[in-house]
C-alpha positions as CSV (number, residue, x, y, z in Angstrom):
1,M,-0.7,7.4,-3.6
2,S,-3.7,8.8,-1.5
3,D,-4.0,8.0,1.9
4,I,-7.2,6.1,3.0
5,L,-6.6,6.6,6.7
6,V,-5.7,9.4,8.2
7,L,-5.6,9.7,11.9
8,D,-4.4,12.9,13.8
9,G,-4.3,13.5,17.9
10,I,-6.1,10.5,18.7
11,T,-6.7,10.2,22.3
12,V,-9.0,7.4,23.9
13,A,-9.3,6.7,27.7
14,F,-11.3,4.5,29.8
15,D,-12.1,5.2,33.4
16,G,-9.4,8.1,33.2
17,F,-6.6,5.5,31.6
18,T,-5.4,6.9,28.4
19,V,-5.3,3.9,26.2
20,L,-4.4,5.9,22.8
21,D,-2.3,9.2,23.5
22,N,-2.7,11.9,21.1
23,L,-1.8,9.2,18.5
24,S,-1.5,10.2,14.8
25,L,-1.0,7.7,11.8
26,Q,-1.5,7.6,7.9
27,V,-1.9,4.6,5.8
28,A,-1.8,4.7,2.1
29,R,-4.5,3.0,0.0
30,G,-3.2,-0.4,-1.1
31,E,-0.5,-0.5,1.6
32,L,-0.2,-3.6,3.6
33,R,1.0,-2.4,7.4
34,F,2.1,-4.5,10.1
35,L,1.1,-3.1,13.5
36,I,3.4,-4.3,16.2
37,G,3.9,-3.4,20.1
38,P,3.8,-5.0,23.6
39,N,0.5,-6.0,25.2
40,G,-1.2,-2.7,26.1
41,A,0.5,-1.0,23.6
42,G,-3.1,0.3,22.2
43,K,-3.3,-2.2,19.2
44,T,-6.8,-3.4,19.9
45,T,-8.0,-0.1,20.9
46,L,-7.0,1.2,17.5
47,L,-8.9,-1.2,15.6
48,D,-11.9,-0.8,17.6
49,L,-11.8,2.8,17.0
50,L,-11.6,2.2,13.2
51,T,-14.9,-0.1,13.4
52,G,-16.4,2.3,15.4
53,K,-16.4,0.3,18.6
54,V,-15.2,3.5,20.4
55,R,-15.2,6.9,20.0
56,P,-12.2,9.2,21.0
57,L,-11.8,12.0,23.8
58,S,-10.2,14.0,21.1
59,G,-8.5,14.2,17.6
60,T,-9.8,13.2,14.0
61,A,-10.0,10.0,12.1
62,T,-10.8,10.1,8.4
63,Y,-11.1,7.1,6.3
64,D,-11.3,7.2,2.4
65,G,-11.1,10.8,1.9
66,N,-14.2,12.3,3.6
67,V,-15.6,9.7,6.0
68,D,-15.5,10.6,9.7
69,L,-14.8,7.1,11.5
70,T,-16.0,9.0,14.7
71,K,-19.4,9.6,13.9
72,E,-20.2,6.5,12.0
73,T,-21.8,3.3,13.3
74,E,-20.3,-0.2,13.4
75,H,-22.7,-1.5,10.6
76,M,-22.3,1.6,8.4
77,L,-18.7,1.0,8.2
78,V,-18.7,-2.5,7.4
79,R,-20.9,-1.4,4.4
80,M,-18.5,1.7,3.6
81,G,-15.4,-1.2,2.9
82,I,-14.1,-2.0,6.1
83,G,-13.5,-5.5,7.4
84,R,-12.3,-6.8,10.7
85,K,-10.9,-10.6,11.3
86,F,-10.6,-11.1,14.8
87,Q,-8.1,-13.4,16.5
88,T,-10.1,-16.3,17.0
89,P,-12.5,-17.1,13.7
90,A,-15.8,-16.4,14.2
91,I,-17.5,-19.1,12.5
92,Y,-20.4,-21.2,12.2
93,R,-19.2,-24.8,12.7
94,S,-22.3,-26.5,11.0
95,L,-22.1,-24.1,7.9
96,T,-19.9,-25.2,4.8
97,C,-17.7,-22.7,3.1
98,S,-19.8,-21.5,0.7
99,E,-22.7,-20.8,3.0
100,H,-20.4,-18.8,5.0
101,L,-19.6,-16.6,2.1
102,E,-23.4,-16.7,1.6
103,V,-24.2,-15.1,4.6
104,A,-21.2,-12.6,4.6
105,L,-22.6,-11.2,1.3
106,G,-26.3,-10.6,3.3
107,F,-24.1,-8.0,5.7
108,R,-23.6,-5.1,3.0
109,R,-27.1,-5.8,1.3
110,T,-30.6,-3.8,1.5
111,L,-33.4,-5.6,3.3
112,P,-34.9,-6.3,-0.1
113,A,-31.8,-7.9,-1.6
114,L,-31.7,-10.2,1.5
115,F,-34.9,-12.1,0.6
116,S,-33.8,-12.4,-3.2
117,G,-31.5,-15.4,-2.8
118,V,-28.0,-16.2,-4.4
119,G,-27.9,-15.4,-7.9
120,K,-25.4,-16.1,-10.8
121,A,-23.3,-13.4,-9.9
122,D,-22.9,-13.9,-6.4
123,K,-22.3,-17.7,-6.9
124,Q,-19.5,-16.7,-9.2
125,R,-18.1,-14.0,-6.8
126,I,-18.3,-16.7,-3.9
127,E,-16.2,-19.2,-6.3
128,E,-13.6,-16.7,-6.9
129,V,-13.1,-15.7,-3.5
130,L,-12.8,-19.3,-2.0
131,E,-10.2,-19.8,-4.7
132,T,-8.3,-16.7,-4.2
133,V,-7.9,-18.3,-0.2
134,G,-7.1,-21.6,-1.3
135,L,-10.5,-23.4,-0.4
136,S,-12.2,-24.1,-3.5
137,H,-11.7,-27.9,-2.9
138,R,-13.3,-27.4,0.5
139,A,-16.3,-25.3,-0.5
140,G,-19.0,-28.0,0.7
141,V,-17.3,-28.6,3.9
142,R,-18.8,-27.8,7.2
143,A,-16.4,-25.2,8.8
144,G,-16.2,-27.3,11.8
145,A,-14.0,-30.1,9.9
146,L,-11.7,-27.3,9.0
147,S,-8.1,-27.2,10.2
148,H,-7.3,-23.9,12.3
149,G,-5.3,-22.6,9.4
150,E,-8.4,-23.2,6.9
151,Q,-10.8,-21.6,9.4
152,Q,-8.7,-18.4,9.4
153,W,-8.5,-18.2,5.4
154,L,-12.3,-18.8,5.6
155,E,-12.8,-15.8,7.6
156,I,-10.8,-13.7,5.4
157,A,-12.5,-14.9,2.6
158,M,-16.0,-13.8,4.5
159,M,-14.5,-10.3,4.7
160,L,-13.2,-10.4,0.6
161,V,-16.6,-11.3,-0.7
162,Q,-17.9,-7.9,0.6
163,E,-15.2,-6.4,-1.3
164,P,-13.9,-4.3,1.6
165,K,-11.2,-1.3,1.0
166,L,-9.6,-1.6,4.3
167,M,-9.4,-5.2,5.9
168,L,-7.9,-5.1,9.6
169,L,-6.4,-8.6,10.4
170,D,-5.9,-9.1,14.0
171,E,-2.9,-11.6,14.8
172,P,-3.9,-13.9,11.7
173,V,-1.6,-16.7,12.6
174,A,-2.5,-16.9,16.4
175,G,-2.4,-20.7,17.2
176,M,-1.5,-21.9,13.7
177,T,1.3,-24.4,14.4
178,R,1.7,-25.8,10.5
179,P,4.5,-24.0,9.1
180,D,3.0,-24.5,5.7
181,E,-0.4,-22.9,6.9
182,R,1.5,-19.7,8.2
183,E,3.6,-19.2,5.1
184,K,0.1,-19.5,3.1
185,T,-1.2,-17.2,5.4
186,G,1.5,-14.7,5.1
187,R,1.7,-15.0,1.6
188,L,-2.5,-14.5,0.9
189,I,-2.2,-11.5,3.0
190,R,0.6,-10.1,0.8
191,S,-1.3,-11.2,-2.3
192,L,-4.1,-8.8,-1.4
193,A,-2.2,-5.9,-1.0
194,G,-2.9,-3.2,-3.9
195,K,-6.5,-4.1,-4.7
196,H,-7.3,-3.9,-0.4
197,T,-5.7,-2.0,2.0
198,L,-4.4,-4.3,5.1
199,I,-3.6,-3.4,8.5
200,V,-2.3,-6.4,10.7
201,T,-1.6,-6.6,14.1
202,E,0.9,-9.5,14.9
203,H,3.0,-10.7,18.0
204,D,4.9,-13.4,16.0
205,M,8.3,-11.5,15.0
206,E,9.2,-14.4,12.6
207,F,6.2,-13.6,10.5
208,V,6.5,-9.9,10.6
209,R,10.1,-10.2,9.8
210,T,9.3,-12.4,6.4
211,F,6.4,-10.8,5.3
212,A,6.3,-7.3,6.6
213,E,6.8,-3.9,4.2
214,N,5.7,-1.3,6.3
215,V,5.4,-1.5,10.1
216,T,4.1,0.8,13.1
217,V,5.5,0.2,16.5
218,L,3.1,1.2,19.1
219,H,4.3,2.0,22.8
220,E,1.6,3.1,25.6
221,G,-0.8,4.3,23.0
222,R,1.6,6.2,21.0
223,V,3.8,5.8,17.8
224,L,7.1,4.8,19.0
225,T,8.6,4.6,15.3
226,E,7.8,3.4,12.1
227,G,9.6,2.2,8.7
228,T,10.7,-0.9,7.0
229,M,11.4,-3.9,9.2
230,D,15.2,-3.6,8.8
231,V,14.6,0.0,10.0
232,V,12.4,-1.1,12.8
233,Q,13.9,-4.1,14.5
234,N,17.2,-1.9,14.4
235,D,16.0,0.7,16.5
236,P,17.6,0.9,19.7
237,T,14.2,1.8,21.3
238,V,12.0,-0.7,19.8
239,V,14.6,-3.3,21.0
240,E,14.8,-2.0,24.4
241,V,10.9,-1.3,24.9
242,Y,9.4,-4.3,23.0
243,L,11.5,-6.4,21.2
244,G,14.1,-7.0,24.3
245,R,17.8,-7.3,24.6
246,S,18.1,-10.9,23.8
247,Y,16.2,-10.3,20.0
248,R,19.7,-8.4,18.8
249,K,22.0,-10.9,20.2
250,A,19.8,-13.7,18.7
251,G,20.7,-12.4,15.1
252,A,17.6,-10.5,14.5
């Protein structure tokens, strides 16, 4: 399996403060990778780098074999198949679920195509994606009337309809209090791996333990360790700097 993402020696600094420090990371095509670490570890900056929002001082970042992420604009990276979901859903409360996906389809279209309307193939794609995220029965409902979990799934659907290769999910269960919605979110994320590559940042360790396959732990802008969840949660250094001594005592 080839790598869809290869970072080598990436350093990012703001006003002299180093946020990513000579970071190297590889993610395989079709992989589900969880990214964890304490606040300030560099997780958000890493996602910003992958979407063209920040540029590194040094290092290389290669996507999909030959795309230099450090030289492409945010808009072009979306068109090249990189999608991002932020922690707080970015939705339009007055639009229905179906209308949201119609808007999302326009992000990767050429200008003439924007005026052609929604064709049969697009409508079928929208129906398929709503089915995938479990919102078919809510297709005509305005986003403002959705639960928090449904709003998160809608934003994932807005990415999916664009057929991304790499999906970046920033704390997808943050603020989600219903156990059934958390479980459904985890199962959805797992189901998308293979056809898509996913990088998920998350602070909720119960959710990570349940749904993570491969985990990378960041600390002070560097990769502290990576591996399966069993390996990571039993690493003494990870327990010390991130999970805390009480984590192991609690039976993790």
